[in-house]
NUTI-806671 format. One record per residue (C-alpha): x, y negated, z negated. Coordinates in steps of 0.05 Angstrom, whole numbers, always signed. Layout:
N
u X; v Y; w Z
...
***
This chain:
356
u -1221; v +987; w -1849
u -1204; v +1049; w -1895
u -1249; v +1090; w -1943
u -1211; v +1066; w -2003
u -1273; v +1041; w -2055
u -1298; v +1117; w -2060
u -1363; v +1103; w -2025
u -1384; v +1119; w -1958
u -1377; v +1070; w -1898
u -1429; v +1050; w -1859
u -1429; v +1075; w -1788
u -1477; v +1058; w -1731
u -1487; v +1108; w -1681
u -1534; v +1097; w -1617
u -1557; v +1150; w -1579
u -1577; v +1215; w -1609
u -1570; v +1260; w -1549
u -1529; v +1328; w -1557
u -1463; v +1293; w -1559
u -1488; v +1241; w -1606
u -1514; v +1290; w -1651
u -1450; v +1330; w -1655
u -1417; v +1265; w -1679
u -1466; v +1240; w -1728
u -1460; v +1309; w -1766
u -1392; v +1306; w -1757
u -1380; v +1234; w -1792
u -1432; v +1251; w -1850
u -1397; v +1322; w -1860
u -1341; v +1286; w -1875
u -1377; v +1259; w -1933
u -1337; v +1193; w -1921
u -1392; v +1161; w -1878
u -1466; v +1147; w -1878
u -1498; v +1146; w -1812
u -1550; v +1094; w -1781
u -1573; v +1126; w -1717
u -1611; v +1088; w -1663
u -1657; v +1141; w -1617
u -1711; v +1120; w -1583
u -1740; v +1179; w -1539
u -1729; v +1234; w -1594
u -1734; v +1189; w -1656
u -1793; v +1225; w -1679
u -1766; v +1292; w -1675
u -1708; v +1277; w -1718
u -1744; v +1227; w -1767
u -1795; v +1282; w -1770
u -1740; v +1337; w -1792
u -1751; v +1381; w -1729
u -1683; v +1387; w -1706
u -1644; v +1449; w -1716
u -1568; v +1450; w -1702
u -1538; v +1511; w -1687
u -1468; v +1515; w -1692
u -1410; v +1565; w -1688
u -1361; v +1530; w -1743
u -1421; v +1502; w -1788
u -1482; v +1552; w -1784
u -1554; v +1538; w -1779
u -1578; v +1470; w -1804
u -1654; v +1467; w -1806
u -1685; v +1394; w -1807
u -1618; v +1360; w -1799
u -1622; v +1287; w -1796
u -1566; v +1224; w -1800
u -1579; v +1192; w -1866
u -1617; v +1138; w -1834
u -1657; v +1137; w -1767
u -1679; v +1069; w -1730
u -1713; v +1055; w -1663
u -1671; v +996; w -1647
u -1607; v +962; w -1659
u -1647; v +898; w -1684
u -1686; v +952; w -1735
u -1617; v +973; w -1757
u -1579; v +907; w -1768
u -1652; v +869; w -1808
u -1619; v +887; w -1879
u -1553; v +856; w -1862
u -1518; v +924; w -1871
u -1438; v +915; w -1850
u -1419; v +972; w -1805
u -1344; v +993; w -1806
u -1359; v +1024; w -1746
u -1406; v +1032; w -1681
u -1408; v +1086; w -1636
u -1443; v +1084; w -1574
u -1454; v +1155; w -1545
u -1504; v +1145; w -1489
u -1490; v +1164; w -1421
u -1453; v +1107; w -1380
u -1503; v +1082; w -1329
u -1478; v +1012; w -1305
u -1531; v +1009; w -1245
u -1588; v +1019; w -1293
u -1553; v +976; w -1353
u -1490; v +962; w -1379
u -1455; v +976; w -1438
u -1442; v +901; w -1460
u -1527; v +884; w -1446
u -1545; v +951; w -1478
u -1500; v +934; w -1545
u -1521; v +853; w -1541
u -1560; v +849; w -1611
u -1508; v +893; w -1646
u -1448; v +846; w -1616
u -1488; v +780; w -1636
u -1493; v +795; w -1703
u -1427; v +801; w -1720
u -1437; v +856; w -1763
u -1408; v +912; w -1725
u -1322; v +919; w -1748
u -1307; v +961; w -1688
u -1334; v +998; w -1633
u -1321; v +1074; w -1603
u -1349; v +1094; w -1531
u -1356; v +1169; w -1523
u -1373; v +1170; w -1451
u -1355; v +1200; w -1389
u -1320; v +1163; w -1331
u -1267; v +1112; w -1309
u -1272; v +1044; w -1329
u -1325; v +1050; w -1380
u -1294; v +1001; w -1431
u -1289; v +944; w -1384
u -1354; v +904; w -1394
u -1352; v +917; w -1465
u -1286; v +902; w -1474
u -1297; v +829; w -1438
u -1361; v +816; w -1483
u -1321; v +838; w -1545
u -1263; v +789; w -1527
u -1310; v +733; w -1519
u -1352; v +746; w -1587
u -1340; v +710; w -1650
u -1311; v +779; w -1686
u -1273; v +800; w -1626
u -1280; v +871; w -1660
u -1230; v +927; w -1634
u -1249; v +974; w -1577
u -1236; v +1047; w -1589
u -1251; v +1099; w -1528
u -1263; v +1173; w -1539
u -1260; v +1235; w -1489
u -1289; v +1298; w -1518
u -1289; v +1371; w -1496
u -1353; v +1405; w -1524
u -1401; v +1452; w -1507
u -1464; v +1441; w -1532
u -1540; v +1444; w -1502
u -1602; v +1412; w -1530
u -1673; v +1446; w -1513
u -1718; v +1403; w -1467
u -1760; v +1389; w -1530
u -1696; v +1362; w -1565
u -1711; v +1406; w -1623
u -1654; v +1464; w -1620
u -1584; v +1439; w -1606
u -1536; v +1505; w -1593
u -1466; v +1483; w -1606
u -1414; v +1529; w -1588
u -1354; v +1486; w -1619
u -1305; v +1536; w -1628
u -1258; v +1494; w -1581
u -1282; v +1432; w -1591
u -1234; v +1377; w -1584
u -1231; v +1294; w -1592
u -1179; v +1245; w -1562
u -1184; v +1178; w -1571
u -1142; v +1116; w -1557
u -1145; v +1038; w -1567
u -1170; v +1004; w -1503
u -1127; v +941; w -1502
u -1101; v +929; w -1426
u -1041; v +901; w -1413
u -1023; v +886; w -1489
u -993; v +923; w -1554
u -1053; v +940; w -1604
u -1063; v +896; w -1655
u -1067; v +916; w -1728
u -1142; v +916; w -1731
u -1144; v +960; w -1677
u -1101; v +1011; w -1699
u -1139; v +1006; w -1767
u -1203; v +1019; w -1731
u -1176; v +1090; w -1693
u -1147; v +1111; w -1756
u -1214; v +1107; w -1789
u -1244; v +1138; w -1736
u -1195; v +1194; w -1736
u -1192; v +1202; w -1808
u -1268; v +1210; w -1812
u -1269; v +1262; w -1757
u -1202; v +1306; w -1788
u -1234; v +1303; w -1856
u -1300; v +1336; w -1830
u -1255; v +1397; w -1798
u -1255; v +1373; w -1727
u -1188; v +1374; w -1684
u -1171; v +1304; w -1667
u -1114; v +1273; w -1625
u -1100; v +1198; w -1626
u -1067; v +1161; w -1575
u -1047; v +1087; w -1578
u -1069; v +1075; w -1509
u -1135; v +1098; w -1474
u -1104; v +1118; w -1406
u -1088; v +1190; w -1431
u -1161; v +1198; w -1415
u -1162; v +1189; w -1350
u -1140; v +1257; w -1328
u -1203; v +1284; w -1356
u -1245; v +1238; w -1314
u -1207; v +1259; w -1255
u -1224; v +1329; w -1261
u -1297; v +1315; w -1286
u -1310; v +1277; w -1227
u -1297; v +1339; w -1181
u -1336; v +1389; w -1219
u -1393; v +1342; w -1236
u -1401; v +1320; w -1168
u -1395; v +1381; w -1136
u -1448; v +1418; w -1186
u -1498; v +1355; w -1176
u -1494; v +1359; w -1100
u -1492; v +1438; w -1097
u -1550; v +1436; w -1149
u -1517; v +1501; w -1179
u -1459; v +1517; w -1228
u -1389; v +1518; w -1197
u -1390; v +1601; w -1213
u -1423; v +1606; w -1149
u -1361; v +1584; w -1109
u -1325; v +1651; w -1132
u -1374; v +1690; w -1089
u -1370; v +1642; w -1023
u -1335; v +1641; w -961
u -1268; v +1620; w -970
u -1274; v +1561; w -915
u -1325; v +1542; w -957
u -1285; v +1540; w -1015
u -1232; v +1511; w -980
u -1270; v +1450; w -974
u -1283; v +1436; w -1048
u -1210; v +1447; w -1053
u -1196; v +1390; w -999
u -1243; v +1348; w -1041
u -1203; v +1369; w -1108
u -1139; v +1355; w -1071
u -1162; v +1280; w -1050
u -1192; v +1267; w -1123
u -1140; v +1287; w -1165
u -1082; v +1260; w -1108
u -1119; v +1194; w -1126
u -1094; v +1203; w -1195
u -1021; v +1220; w -1179
u -1014; v +1162; w -1129
u -1047; v +1112; w -1171
u -1002; v +1133; w -1234
u -1056; v +1166; w -1273
u -1027; v +1227; w -1264
u -950; v +1246; w -1262
u -911; v +1311; w -1276
u -891; v +1326; w -1342
u -946; v +1285; w -1378
u -990; v +1321; w -1422
u -1061; v +1341; w -1412
u -1108; v +1340; w -1453
u -1138; v +1384; w -1497
u -1094; v +1441; w -1467
u -1031; v +1408; w -1486
u -1006; v +1441; w -1418
u -956; v +1398; w -1388
u -972; v +1369; w -1318
u -936; v +1401; w -1251
u -952; v +1381; w -1178
u -1010; v +1361; w -1148
u -1020; v +1427; w -1120
u -1005; v +1456; w -1183
u -1055; v +1419; w -1218
u -1112; v +1425; w -1170
u -1094; v +1512; w -1169
u -1102; v +1509; w -1241
u -1165; v +1477; w -1242
u -1193; v +1524; w -1187
u -1162; v +1587; w -1234
u -1191; v +1562; w -1300
u -1270; v +1541; w -1271
u -1280; v +1579; w -1203
u -1248; v +1635; w -1235
u -1265; v +1634; w -1302
u -1276; v +1703; w -1342
u -1342; v +1728; w -1350
u -1367; v +1711; w -1420
u -1317; v +1653; w -1427
u -1341; v +1584; w -1447
u -1320; v +1558; w -1378
u -1360; v +1611; w -1340
u -1425; v +1597; w -1343
u -1424; v +1518; w -1355
u -1463; v +1466; w -1327
u -1439; v +1399; w -1322
u -1482; v +1334; w -1354
u -1497; v +1305; w -1290
u -1532; v +1366; w -1259
u -1568; v +1373; w -1325
u -1592; v +1295; w -1318
u -1604; v +1309; w -1242
u -1650; v +1373; w -1252
u -1689; v +1333; w -1309
u -1699; v +1269; w -1270
u -1654; v +1218; w -1311
u -1606; v +1170; w -1283
u -1538; v +1200; w -1269
u -1471; v +1179; w -1283
u -1447; v +1169; w -1207
u -1416; v +1104; w -1212
u -1367; v +1118; w -1277
u -1352; v +1191; w -1260
u -1338; v +1186; w -1181
u -1352; v +1111; w -1157
u -1296; v +1093; w -1202
u -1249; v +1142; w -1176
u -1266; v +1113; w -1109
u -1255; v +1036; w -1136
u -1182; v +1058; w -1155
u -1169; v +1095; w -1089
u -1191; v +1035; w -1046
u -1156; v +984; w -1090
u -1089; v +1025; w -1078
u -1101; v +1043; w -1006
u -1116; v +1105; w -1015
u -1156; v +1136; w -960
u -1204; v +1191; w -988
u -1264; v +1204; w -933
u -1286; v +1264; w -970
u -1293; v +1225; w -1041
u -1328; v +1169; w -994
u -1376; v +1221; w -972
u -1389; v +1248; w -1037
u -1396; v +1189; w -1071
u -1450; v +1162; w -1014
u -1490; v +1229; w -1028
u -1488; v +1214; w -1101
u -1513; v +1147; w -1100
u -1566; v +1167; w -1053
u -1590; v +1215; w -1105
u -1587; v +1158; w -1155
u -1633; v +1113; w -1115
u -1679; v +1178; w -1103
u -1682; v +1186; w -1184
u -1696; v +1117; w -1202
u -1743; v +1106; w -1146
u -1786; v +1167; w -1176
u -1785; v +1127; w -1253
***
């Protein structure tokens, strides 16, 4: 799975939201990939050349679209194209649809050599991995965590990409065993494509290193979504109220330490800092987020789960928060604040789905 023939490899990308667009652009910017994108609600906006990417690094790109556009996987597969890599960049909402079901046409075709998930949350790989292992090709699975500051206008025509500090960490999903040569080759292809585009990418031989990010995401996504406000409001709230949020953070991050997902001395991504104690980790989170400097990237940042709730779209309640609660219960860890938080998020999800 290397770019050795001199012609670009074919990449199938599903989901042209903000993140999907960024990575579709990066892949094609490398000059080593031809992206075939599957989009539904925003297909016409892209197909008609109405999208403008406004990027700190790449400048203003008007009328950008991937090399090929399709409305369904079946259309993208119809001409027999063999894809070196499939990228799923949709939100993971397993209570609405599971990844394996979503990708069933592509998996059954045998035309996609490897898969990469760019999704928030813990355990997003599980059902897809099982489906791939049961398929004829047993295609490798990569999982990717991204740190990017990117927003899209409601009409989807303008993408603001503040990518001065973007970072990507990708790892092979191979639970309980060592990676195969095919899996390592798939990861190597993905990393090479991004690095050639000028994007900072770190590769790991296991996906466990990504779980740190998802634990911290659980805290801020849940808090913002339930408050209906950005985290910066906490800076001006009564200390007793902030203490309640800190207690939730201690519970959530504590699950990581108790379950071995976090431990003193491990490298934290994307900062490269070394993890200290539980209390140190939570204090660092509050210092960098709640007390972010005005004008900084984190100061006015809105988590995607809050954006989705405000737009009336299904939220990632299960993979971002419910999955952490599942880990806690499996480990016998009492997390009453997290359990209450998950219950409220699930209630919010029910309300959203009932109105669709």
